[in-house]
C-alpha positions in Angstrom: 16.0 -7.9 21.7 12.8 -5.9 22.4 14.5 -2.6 21.9 15.9 -3.8 18.5 12.5 -5.1 17.5 10.9 -1.7 18.3 13.6 0.0 16.3 13.0 -2.4 13.4 9.3 -1.6 13.2 9.8 2.2 13.8 7.6 2.3 16.8 7.0 6.1 16.7 5.2 5.7 13.3 2.6 3.4 14.7 0.4 6.1 16.2 0.0 8.0 12.9 -1.2 4.7 11.4 -3.7 4.2 14.2 -4.9 7.8 13.4 -5.7 6.7 9.9 -8.0 3.9 11.0 -9.6 6.0 13.7 -10.3 8.8 11.2 -11.7 6.5 8.6 -14.1 4.9 11.1 -15.6 8.4 11.9 -15.5 9.8 8.4 -17.9 7.1 7.1 -20.3 7.3 10.0 -19.1 5.2 12.9 -22.0 2.7 12.4 -20.0 -0.4 13.1 -19.5 -1.5 16.8 -16.7 -0.1 18.8 -15.2 -3.6 18.8 -14.7 -3.2 15.0 -12.8 0.0 15.6 -10.6 -1.6 18.1 -9.7 -4.5 15.8 -9.2 -2.0 13.0 -6.8 0.0 15.1 -4.7 -3.1 16.0 -4.6 -4.1 12.3 -3.5 -0.6 11.3 -0.7 -0.7 13.8 0.4 -4.2 12.6 0.4 -3.1 8.9 2.7 -0.1 9.5 5.1 -2.1 11.7 5.3 -4.9 9.2 5.8 -2.3 6.4 8.6 -0.7 8.2 10.4 -4.0 8.9 9.9 -5.0 5.3 11.5 -1.7 4.3 14.6 -2.6 6.3 14.6 -6.1 4.7 14.5 -4.5 1.2 17.2 -2.0 2.1 19.5 -4.4 3.9 22.5 -4.0 1.5 22.2 -0.2 1.5 21.9 -0.2 5.3 25.1 -2.2 5.6 26.9 0.8 4.1 24.8 3.8 5.3 23.2 2.6 8.6 25.3 -0.4 9.9 24.0 0.1 13.4 20.4 -0.8 12.5 19.0 -4.1 13.7 19.4 -6.1 10.5 22.9 -5.1 9.3 24.2 -5.2 12.8 23.0 -8.7 13.3 20.9 -7.9 16.3 17.9 -9.4 14.4 18.4 -12.1 11.8 16.9 -11.8 8.3 14.8 -14.9 8.8 13.4 -13.6 12.1 12.5 -10.3 10.4 10.7 -12.1 7.6 8.7 -14.2 10.2 7.8 -11.0 12.0 6.6 -9.3 8.8 4.5 -12.2 7.5 3.1 -12.9 11.0 2.0 -9.3 11.4 0.5 -9.1 8.0 -1.4 -12.3 8.5 -2.7 -11.3 11.9 -3.8 -7.9 10.7 -5.9 -9.5 7.9 -7.5 -11.9 10.3 -8.5 -9.1 12.7 -9.9 -7.0 9.9 -11.9 -10.0 8.6 -13.4 -10.4 12.0 -14.2 -6.7 12.2 -15.6 -6.5 8.7 -14.7 -8.5 5.6 -14.9 -5.3 3.5 -12.1 -3.8 5.5 -10.0 -7.0 5.1 -10.3 -6.7 1.3 -8.9 -3.2 1.4 -6.2 -4.6 3.8 -5.2 -7.2 1.3 -4.8 -4.4 -1.3 -2.7 -2.6 1.3 -0.4 -5.6 1.8 0.1 -5.8 -2.0 0.9 -2.1 -2.2 3.5 -2.3 0.6 5.3 -5.1 -1.2 5.1 -3.3 -4.5 6.6 -0.2 -2.9 9.5 -2.0 -1.2 10.5 -4.3 -4.0 9.4 -2.5 -7.1 8.7 1.2 -7.0 10.7 2.7 -4.0 13.7 3.9 -6.0 11.7 5.1 -9.0 9.8 8.3 -9.7 6.6 6.5 -8.7 8.0 5.7 -5.3 6.4 8.7 -3.4 3.1 8.1 -5.1 3.3 4.4 -4.1 3.9 5.3 -0.5 1.0 7.8 -0.6 -1.2 5.0 -2.0 -0.3 2.8 1.0 -1.4 5.4 3.5 -4.6 6.0 1.5 -5.4 2.3 1.7 -4.8 2.4 5.4 -7.3 5.2 5.8 -9.7 3.4 3.4 -9.5 0.2 5.5 -10.8 2.3 8.5 -13.5 3.7 6.3 -14.5 0.2 5.2 -15.2 -0.8 8.8 -18.7 0.7 8.3 -19.3 -0.6 4.7 -21.2 -3.7 3.7 -18.9 -4.1 0.7 -15.9 -2.4 -0.9 -18.2 -1.3 -3.7 -19.7 1.2 -1.3 -16.7 3.3 -2.0 -18.1 4.1 -5.4 -21.2 5.8 -4.0 -19.6 8.2 -1.5 -19.6 12.0 -1.6 -16.5 14.0 -2.8 -15.4 14.7 0.8 -14.4 11.1 1.3 -12.2 11.1 -1.7 -10.8 14.4 -0.7 -9.7 13.0 2.7 -8.0 10.1 0.9 -6.2 12.3 -1.6 -5.2 14.8 1.0 -3.4 12.1 3.0 -1.9 10.5 -0.1 -0.5 13.8 -1.3 0.9 14.7 2.1 2.7 11.3 2.5 4.0 11.5 -1.1 5.6 14.8 -0.3 7.2 13.5 2.8 8.5 10.4 0.9 9.9 12.6 -1.8 11.8 14.8 0.7 13.0 11.8 2.7 14.6 10.0 -0.2 17.9 11.9 0.2 17.7 12.3 3.9 21.1 10.7 4.6 23.1 12.6 1.9 21.1 15.7 1.9 18.7 17.0 -0.7 19.5 19.1 -3.7 18.2 22.7 -3.6 15.8 21.9 -6.5 14.3 18.9 -4.6 13.9 20.9 -1.4 12.2 23.8 -3.3 9.8 21.4 -5.1 8.9 20.0 -1.7 8.3 23.4 -0.3 6.1 24.4 -3.2 4.2 21.1 -2.8 3.5 21.5 0.9 2.5 25.2 0.3 0.0 24.0 -2.3 -1.3 21.4 0.1 -2.0 24.1 2.7 -3.5 26.3 0.1 -5.9 23.6 -1.0 -7.2 23.1 2.5 -7.5 26.9 3.0 -9.5 27.1 -0.2 -11.8 24.3 1.2 -12.3 26.3 4.4 -13.3 29.4 2.5 -15.6 27.8 -0.1 -17.4 25.5 2.4 -18.0 28.0 5.1 -19.5 26.6 8.3 -18.5 26.4 11.9 -16.8 23.1 11.2 -14.7 24.6 8.4 -13.7 27.5 10.8 -12.5 24.8 13.2 -10.7 23.1 10.3 -9.0 26.3 9.4 -7.8 26.7 13.0 -6.4 23.2 12.9 -4.6 24.0 9.6 -3.0 27.1 11.2 -2.0 25.0 14.2 -0.4 22.5 11.8 1.5 25.3 10.1 2.7 26.5 13.5 4.0 23.0 14.4 5.9 22.8 11.2 7.2 26.3 11.2 10.6 25.7 12.8 11.5 22.6 10.8 10.3 23.9 7.4 12.0 27.2 8.1 15.3 25.4 8.7 14.9 23.6 5.4 14.3 26.8 3.6 17.5 28.4 5.0 19.7 25.3 4.4 18.0 23.1 1.8 21.0 20.8 1.2 21.6 20.0 4.9 20.9 16.4 6.0 20.0 17.5 9.5 17.5 20.1 8.2 15.9 17.5 6.0 15.7 15.0 8.9 14.1 17.5 11.2 11.5 18.4 8.5 10.7 14.8 7.7 10.4 14.0 11.5 8.0 17.0 12.0 5.9 16.0 9.0 5.5 12.4 10.3 4.7 13.5 13.9 2.0 15.8 12.6 0.5 13.4 10.1 -2.6 12.8 12.3 -3.6 16.4 11.5 -4.4 15.4 7.9 -6.8 12.8 9.3 -8.5 15.4 11.5 -9.0 17.7 8.5 -10.5 14.8 6.6 -12.9 14.2 9.5 -14.0 17.8 9.6 -14.4 18.0 5.8 -16.7 14.9 6.0 -18.7 16.5 8.7 -19.3 19.6 6.6 -20.2 17.5 3.6 -22.7 15.2 5.3 -24.4 17.6 7.8 -22.9 20.8 9.1 -24.1 20.3 12.7 -23.8 16.6 13.2 -21.1 15.6 10.7 -21.5 12.2 9.0 -22.9 10.5 12.1 -26.5 9.4 11.9 -26.8 8.5 15.6 -27.0 12.1 17.0 -23.4 12.4 17.9 -21.2 15.3 16.8 -18.2 14.8 14.6 -16.0 17.7 15.8 -15.1 16.4 19.3 -14.0 13.1 17.9 -12.0 14.9 15.2 -10.3 17.2 17.7 -9.6 14.1 19.9 -7.7 12.7 16.9 -5.0 15.3 17.5 -4.0 13.3 20.5 -2.5 10.7 18.2 0.4 13.1 17.8 1.3 13.0 21.5 2.9 9.6 21.9 5.5 10.4 19.2 6.6 13.4 21.2 7.3 11.4 24.3 8.8 8.2 22.9 12.5 8.1 23.6 14.6 9.6 20.8 16.6 6.4 20.3 13.6 5.0 18.4 14.0 6.6 15.0 11.0 7.1 12.8 12.5 7.5 9.4 
């Protein structure tokens, strides 16, 4: 039962969600107590697990045909139990965020609405990838709001904050776009569009590093090169065989495992925007060690047994 539950909630994806909350907390100054960060991290994990389980609920009829071994179509977990799990995790996440900071809970409520809208309204449409990108943006925003007195504070932030949100949203939208035909295999046109999109994403961050030159942006460019190196094998395979389902699956998996890198880049960009030597932190700390520590969120996904699929 535990193994099936972990499969239902896509346990490998939890760590990239924790990365979002972690990054958001540091991007906006880390003024809130560490206890608020802890509650925000737990809430972020609950949101992504609930969202993944809700995805399987929404896809139950499709999975009966394409993925009959998954927990719901195989009968390992009942539909009613899955619904109870989803609603319980959403509810607990909102309570924890409210305790941490009501501003974060308001963003969390928007996230819950966005997750339902994606799964039961927009997933199969052209807006599906953008909807999923919005979900991740809201997850990051909930971490940012841990330091805010009100959600209205979002309206007064510097461009770096919005850049971090848009970077994550664009990255996740591209992953979602590619993953849509993961089972049957993508068309050559779809794979090429994805490749152009991810190249543009890397180019935008490279342009930031060049136009906002500082020692933090140099570190950011190094992180960007490291990210490209991590994706090289999977993306190269997709280029060589764009219609292959295994090539698509490997690329999607690599993109998801390296998703915390987008959060790290957002943290470094916030550091450059607020104060080149101290980052956004007004307490005399430095942002770059905490940003580089954020890369550690990639590690659990590499060591979790392969039987726990992520996509």
